[in-house]
N, C-alpha and C positions, 0 to 999 in steps of 0.2 A: 514481558511474558508473566503470567501467572505460573506459581510453583507446579512441577510436574507431578500429578497425582501417582501414586505408586503403592505397592502391596508386597509384602514378604510371604513367601510359602516356603516354609522349611521344617522338618519335623524335629529338628534339633533347638531346645529352648535357648542354649547358649549362643548359636549362631543368630538365632532369632532377635536376642539382645543385643547382640555386638551390631547386626545390620541397623536396629532401631536407633542406637546411639550414634552410629555412622550418619543416618539419614536427619536425624535432630542437627546434627552440626553442619549441614548442607543447607542455606536457604533456599535452594533450587528446587526442592523437594517437598512434598506433602505425603506423609503416609496415612493412608486410607485404612489399611487393618493389616494383621499378621495372621497367616493360618500355618497351624501344625500339620495339614494334610491336604492333598490334591483335591479330594472328594468337596469339602466345605468351601474350598476356593472356587471349585466349578461352579456350585450353586450361586454364588454372590457375584462372579466377576462381571455378569451381564448388567447387575444393577449399579457396581460400584464404577465400572469403566474406567480403571485406571490406564495412565498412558505407558508405564513401565512397570515389568514384574522382576522382582529379584526371587530367583526359582533355583531350588534344590532340585537334584536330578534323582538320586537313590532315596525315595520315600517308599513307605510301605502301602501296599494296595494300589496306587496309582502313581507311577513314577512322573517324573518332571517332563520327560520326553512325551510319554503316553499323554499325558494331560495337554500338551501343547499341540500335539497331533490330532487331538480330538477337536480342536478349536477351529471354527470356520475362518474365523479370524482373531489375531491375537495382537496385543500391544508389542511394544519392545520389550526384550527380554536379555536379563543380565545373569547367567547361570552363576550360581553359586555351588561349589562341590568340593569334596575331598579326594576326588578320583580323576586323576590326570587324564586317564585312557578314554574320558568320555568327551573330550575338547574338539576332535573332528567332529563328531556327530552333533555336538551342539552348534558350531558353525555351520553346519549343513542345514540347520533350523533357523538361519538367520539371526543369529543371537547377537547382541551388540557387541558384547564381551563375555568371557569365561574367566569367574574368580576362583582362583585355587585356594581352599582353606589351609590354614588360616592365613587373612589377606589384611595388609596394613589398611589405615585409612587413606593413605597415600594411593596405593592401588585402587581402593574403591573410587576415590576421585577422579581417577583415569577412566574407568569404566563410566563413569556418570557424565564425564564430560563428553564422551562418544555418545551416548544417549540423548545429551542434551542438544547436541548440534544437529542429531539425526532426526529428533522429534520437533526441532524449532525448524527446519528445513519443510518436515511435512506439513506443520501449520501453515507455514506460508504458503506453500501450495494449495491448501484448502481454502485460504482467505479469499474471497472474491476481490478482483481488482475494483478499486474505488470508482465508483459514476464520476463522472467527469463533471465538474460544477461549472456549467456554461453561464453564470450570472454573469461574469465580468465580459463576457463575449456577446452579451444582447443589452438593447435599451428597450423599455416600455413607454412609448408616449401617448398622450392623449390626442387623439385626431377625429373631428367628427363624433363626439360623444362616445367613443369608445377607446380602449387601450389597445395599442398596436406595437406588435413586437418586432423591433429591426435589428438585424444583425450588424454589429458595428464595423465588420470589414465588408459589408456592402454599402456602406456609405461614400458616396463621391464626393460630395461637399454639402456644406451648409449654408444658406444665404439669409441674411438678415432682412425682416419685412418689418420694421419698426417694432410694435410689441409681439410680433411672432416671428418665427424663423420656418424655413423649408428645408426640409431634410431631403436631398436628391440620393436614390439608392440605384442600385442595379436592378432594381424590381419595380421601381415607379417611386413616388415622392410624397411627403406627407406634411403638411401645414400645421405647427404646433405653436400653442401660446407659451414662449418661453424665451429666454433673453440669450443672445449670442455669448455673454461672459457666462452664464451658465452651462450653454452647451459647452464651450470650450473645458470647463472644470469637469465635466461628466466624462469628454472623451480622452481617451490614452493619449499622452503627450508623445509618445513615442512613434504614433501612428499618424499623428493629426498636428496640421500647423494652420493658425490663422494668418493668411497672406494679406488680409484687408480688414478693414473693421467691418465689411460687409460679408465676407467669406471665409470659411474654414474648409480645408480640403483635406481628404483622404490620400496621405501620400503614396499609398501603394498604386492609386488609380492614375499618376500623372501620366501622361501620354509625351508631353514635349513643354519645354520652357524657352519661350520667344521675347526678349526685350522685358517689358514689364508685365507679360502676361503668363499664364499657365493653362496648358490643353487638357482638359479631364473630360472623358466621354464626348470628344467632339467639341466640346463648349469651352472658349476661350474667357478665362477668368482674370481680373486685374490683380497685380501684385504691387501692394504700397511699397513708394520708395524707401519708407522707414523700416521696413521687414525685409527687403530684398536679399540683402547681405547675408543676413541671418539664415533666410529660407534657403539661398542658393548654398550656402554651408551645410545645412542640415541635409538637403536631397543629395549633393553632388560631392560630398567629401570622400575623398578617398576612392571614388568612382570614377573620375574624369579619365578617359583615356586619348 
């Protein structure tokens, strides 16, 4: 994740300098600006759009509480103040943490850790789920002068026709200028098996196995004696009852 953008709003120069030093020591944070009063901050927050505010409470003209309440939406806030009595009100405004001046770098890190976790969770919720890549679930084949999309899970079996193959699917079949070897390489090995030099079958569509034949979609296909043992092992291993 990119560093969290943040601003400081505090009327005390010493307090701002300490915070700037602490922020520079934490690679997770990126300081956009520091303000000595809430009025200047209010004019620019909409443009800077920080993820986190380090906010003093008792400031002239506009207090930290007043500023925060004036915002229709506000970033995560860590209050920094010398006054313990404001803590309850601070947390009522959904502050991440409340740092009582003077605070150590260790205490500062504890507050930032909380903010980092909360903001990371927010960003994860904002990020749309990745669009499923179905490129591995489909094949495009040239048939009758056009490209036809075939869903791999719909393939019942493939039959060799000399220089061509016929791909039988649950919705029809396509004759394609292709070799069986290339088809075998293109189809996922965990879902297909070459039972004969002339046939590759979709394992999910097997209805029955009898002798040296397998039934798929009501059609009996031959199983080579050279592949039968491996085929039975692939299909029935740990499934026989």
